[in-house]
C-alpha positions in Angstrom: 108.3 120.9 46.0 109.6 124.1 47.6 106.2 124.7 49.3 106.2 121.1 50.5 109.6 121.4 52.0 108.8 124.7 53.6 105.6 123.3 55.1 107.5 120.3 56.4 110.1 122.5 58.0 107.5 124.7 59.6 105.7 121.6 61.0 109.0 120.3 62.5 109.7 123.7 64.0 106.3 123.8 65.5 106.6 120.3 66.9 110.1 121.1 68.3 108.7 124.2 70.1 105.8 122.2 71.5 108.2 119.5 72.8 110.5 122.1 74.3 107.5 123.7 76.1 106.8 120.4 78.0 108.0 119.8 81.5 111.0 117.4 81.4 110.4 114.7 84.0 112.6 111.8 85.0 111.0 108.9 86.9 113.1 106.2 88.6 111.0 103.1 87.7 108.7 102.1 84.8 105.4 102.3 86.6 106.2 105.9 87.8 106.9 106.7 84.1 103.5 105.3 83.3 101.6 107.1 86.0 103.4 110.4 85.4 102.5 110.2 81.7 98.9 109.6 82.6 98.7 112.5 85.1 100.9 114.9 83.1 99.3 114.2 79.7 100.5 116.4 76.8 102.2 118.8 79.2 105.1 116.5 80.2 107.9 114.5 78.5 108.9 111.6 80.8 112.1 109.5 80.8 112.9 106.5 83.0 116.0 105.2 84.7 115.7 101.7 86.0 114.5 98.9 83.8 111.8 96.6 85.2 113.9 93.5 84.9 116.6 94.9 87.3 116.9 94.6 91.0 116.1 98.2 92.2 118.9 97.8 94.8 121.4 97.2 92.0 120.4 99.5 89.1 123.2 99.9 86.6 124.0 103.7 86.3 124.6 105.1 82.8 126.1 108.5 81.7 122.8 109.2 79.9 121.1 109.3 83.3 123.2 112.2 84.4 122.2 114.2 81.2 118.6 113.4 81.8 118.7 114.6 85.4 120.7 117.7 84.5 118.0 118.9 82.1 115.0 117.8 84.1 112.4 120.0 85.7 111.5 117.3 88.2 112.4 113.7 89.4 109.6 111.3 90.4 110.8 108.6 92.8 109.6 105.9 95.1 111.5 107.2 98.2 111.9 105.5 101.6 115.6 105.0 100.5 114.9 102.3 98.0 116.8 104.2 95.2 119.7 105.1 97.5 122.1 102.8 95.6 121.9 105.0 92.5 119.8 108.1 92.8 121.8 110.3 95.2 125.1 109.8 93.3 123.4 110.7 90.0 121.8 113.8 91.5 125.2 114.8 92.9 126.9 114.6 89.5 124.0 116.1 87.6 124.2 119.3 89.6 120.6 120.4 88.9 119.6 123.0 91.5 116.0 121.8 91.3 116.9 118.4 92.7 120.0 117.6 94.8 120.9 115.1 97.4 120.8 116.0 101.1 124.4 115.6 102.3 123.2 114.1 105.6 120.2 111.8 104.7 120.8 111.5 100.9 117.2 112.3 100.3 116.2 114.5 97.4 116.1 118.2 98.1 114.7 121.0 96.0 111.4 122.0 94.3 111.8 119.4 91.6 111.7 116.4 94.0 108.4 114.5 93.7 108.4 111.8 96.5 105.7 109.3 95.8 105.9 107.8 99.4 104.3 110.9 101.1 101.3 109.6 103.1 102.1 105.9 102.6 101.2 103.7 105.7 104.7 102.4 106.0 105.2 98.8 107.1 108.2 97.1 108.8 110.0 100.1 110.1 113.1 98.6 111.8 113.5 98.9 115.6 117.3 99.1 115.2 119.7 99.7 112.3 122.4 97.1 112.9 124.1 96.0 109.7 124.1 92.5 111.1 120.4 92.5 110.1 121.3 92.8 106.4 120.1 95.6 104.1 117.7 97.8 106.1 115.6 100.8 105.2 115.4 103.1 108.2 112.1 104.7 107.2 110.4 101.3 106.7 109.9 98.8 103.9 110.0 100.8 100.6 108.3 98.3 98.2 104.8 99.8 98.5 104.5 100.0 94.7 103.5 96.3 94.5 100.6 96.9 96.9 97.9 97.7 94.3 96.0 99.8 96.7 98.8 102.3 96.8 98.4 103.3 93.2 96.0 106.1 93.9 98.3 107.6 96.5 101.2 107.5 94.1 99.1 109.2 91.4 98.0 111.9 93.8 101.5 112.6 94.9 102.6 112.9 91.3 99.7 115.3 90.5 100.6 117.4 93.6 104.3 117.5 92.6 103.6 118.5 89.0 101.2 121.2 90.2 103.9 122.6 92.4 106.5 122.6 89.6 104.0 124.0 87.1 101.2 125.8 89.0 99.9 127.3 85.8 98.6 123.9 84.7 97.5 122.6 88.1 93.9 122.3 87.0 95.0 120.2 84.0 96.9 117.8 86.2 94.0 117.4 88.6 91.7 116.7 85.6 94.1 114.0 84.3 94.4 112.6 87.8 90.7 112.2 88.1 90.5 110.5 84.7 93.2 108.0 85.8 91.6 107.3 89.2 88.3 106.7 87.5 90.0 103.8 85.7 92.2 102.6 88.5 89.9 102.6 91.5 87.3 100.2 90.0 90.2 98.0 89.1 91.4 97.9 92.7 87.9 97.0 93.9 87.9 94.2 91.3 91.3 92.9 92.4 90.2 92.8 96.0 87.4 90.4 95.1 89.7 88.3 92.9 92.2 88.0 95.7 89.8 86.3 98.1 91.3 82.8 97.5 94.7 84.1 98.7 93.5 85.2 102.1 95.4 83.2 104.8 97.6 81.3 102.3 101.0 80.8 103.9 104.0 81.7 101.7 107.6 82.5 101.6 109.2 85.1 99.3 112.8 85.4 98.0 113.4 88.9 99.4 111.6 90.9 102.1 109.8 93.1 99.6 106.2 91.7 99.8 104.6 93.1 102.9 102.3 95.5 101.0 101.4 92.7 98.6 100.6 90.6 101.6 98.5 93.3 103.1 96.5 93.7 99.9 96.0 90.0 99.1 95.8 88.5 102.6 98.8 86.2 101.9 100.6 85.4 105.1 104.4 85.6 104.4 106.2 83.7 107.1 109.8 83.9 105.9 112.3 84.6 103.1 114.6 82.5 101.0 117.4 85.0 101.7 119.0 84.6 105.1 118.6 88.3 105.7 117.7 91.1 103.4 120.4 91.2 100.7 122.2 88.2 102.1 122.2 84.9 100.1 120.7 81.8 101.7 123.0 79.3 103.4 122.5 75.5 103.4 121.6 75.6 107.1 119.0 78.3 106.5 117.5 76.4 103.6 117.3 73.2 105.7 115.6 75.2 108.4 113.2 76.8 105.9 112.1 73.4 104.5 111.3 72.3 108.0 109.4 75.5 108.8 107.5 75.3 105.6 106.4 71.7 106.3 105.5 72.5 109.9 103.4 75.6 109.0 102.0 74.0 105.8 103.4 76.7 103.5 101.9 76.1 100.1 103.2 79.1 98.1 106.7 80.3 97.1 106.8 83.8 95.6 109.8 84.4 93.4 110.5 87.9 92.4 111.5 87.9 88.7 115.0 89.3 89.3 116.1 86.5 91.6 117.5 83.0 91.1 114.9 80.5 89.9 116.8 77.3 91.0 116.5 77.7 94.8 112.7 78.3 94.7 112.3 75.3 92.4 114.4 73.2 94.8 112.2 74.3 97.7 109.1 73.5 95.8 110.4 69.9 95.3 111.2 69.5 98.9 107.9 70.9 100.3 105.3 70.5 97.6 104.7 74.2 97.5 103.9 75.9 94.2 106.0 78.8 92.8 104.5 82.1 91.6 106.7 84.6 89.7 105.9 88.2 90.3 107.4 91.5 89.1 108.5 94.2 91.6 108.6 96.9 88.9 106.6 97.3 85.7 108.2 95.7 82.7 109.6 92.9 84.9 107.4 90.4 83.1 106.0 90.4 79.6 103.0 92.7 79.1 103.4 94.5 82.4 104.5 98.0 81.1 101.9 99.9 83.2 101.0 99.9 86.9 97.6 98.4 86.2 99.1 95.6 84.0 101.8 94.8 86.6 99.3 94.6 89.5 96.9 92.4 87.5 99.6 90.1 86.2 101.1 89.6 89.7 97.6 88.8 91.1 96.8 86.3 88.3 100.2 84.6 88.8 99.6 84.2 92.5 96.0 82.9 92.0 97.2 80.4 89.4 99.8 79.0 91.8 97.3 78.4 94.6 94.5 77.0 92.3 93.5 73.4 93.1 
């Protein structure tokens, strides 16, 4: 019994040391947790912040987030100001010298900042920044994570960031990156073919978060249910939207999971359009805990809605 207890204690000590040797990474959204784990492999321990079912503009902050960030070696984030409602404040309180908010732009500063938006072909950069236009992102639309073709770029940015933080294992991160891309890139080619029936389909979405999805699938998004980004629809706007949908023969309504279901259902009754529910983060819908599963589920839900 004593030998068994000693062996168990030694095993636990060994496991604790191995866990302590891993890089501590925090990722803001679930698909970044997924991709970071794939690229980091056994060399990283990854915690997430936002749940997939939340609106990323309204993530509920918890004290545990501060503890995670205080101890982290790096933070992996979407960027383009999409996390500005919660991340800068958390970084400020966490006081981790490897990752801190820029006092002017509120972007992340420091060697531990891994910005997944580097190199993204940004869409919808606003010409002006008037608050009268609703919630705007000065660097462009930040929801590139639901454009399936951006997955490889996200993974490469994570691999580059991990290699910068932990150069001794750069070759391991590149090896893991290649293995992940060998799975992901054929999937993207498959999804492009699957998306063919969506090309040219006219649609409205609830929020202005679908341009990258539209670019990948060929869906023509002509308007939003919201009056302006972050501004609830008015009766006048909805009446005008019904008229516009009928005139332009809009057949698809895309409801992001986190938004009200009643208004899209009412619009569908008024126009004959079909509703497709999508997730804007992994874990938003059942069985979508990874980037691949989120991308595939969204595509299948869109195709189901336009099927004859």
